[in-house]
N, C-alpha and C positions, 0 to 999 in steps of 0.2 A: 776749475773746481772738479774734484773727482766725485761725480754723481753716483757712480756705481758703488764706490766705497761707502758713501753716505747712505745709500739705499740698503746696503748689506748691514751696516751698523744699526740702522733704524729697525730693520727686520729682526736682527738678533736681539735688540733691546726689548722689542714688543712681543716677539713670539717665543723666544728661548730663555731669556734671563732678565725679566723685568726687575727682579730683586737686586741684581748687580748694579742697576741704574737707579735704584730706590724709587721705582715707579709704582704708583698706587692706582691700580685699575678699579673701575667701578664694577658693579655686579654684572654688567653687560660686556665687560672687557675693554672699555674705553679709557683712555688717558687724556687729560687736558693737554692741549698742544703746548701751552706755556711750560708745563712740567716736563714734557719730553724734550723741548728745546733746551731748557735749563740743564737737564741731565746730560744731554749730548755735549753741551758747551763745557760743562765742568769735568767731563771725562778726559783723563789724560793718559790714555793707553798708548 
């Protein structure tokens, strides 16, 4: 498994483009893990 690539994609999704992954952050900037995993799994880049 490419952990570096996964780490970079997670960072990109959370820090730079949550709207591209349809992530809904709460008022403190948190995203449910289930929502993040679902978004990463459905991403077909």
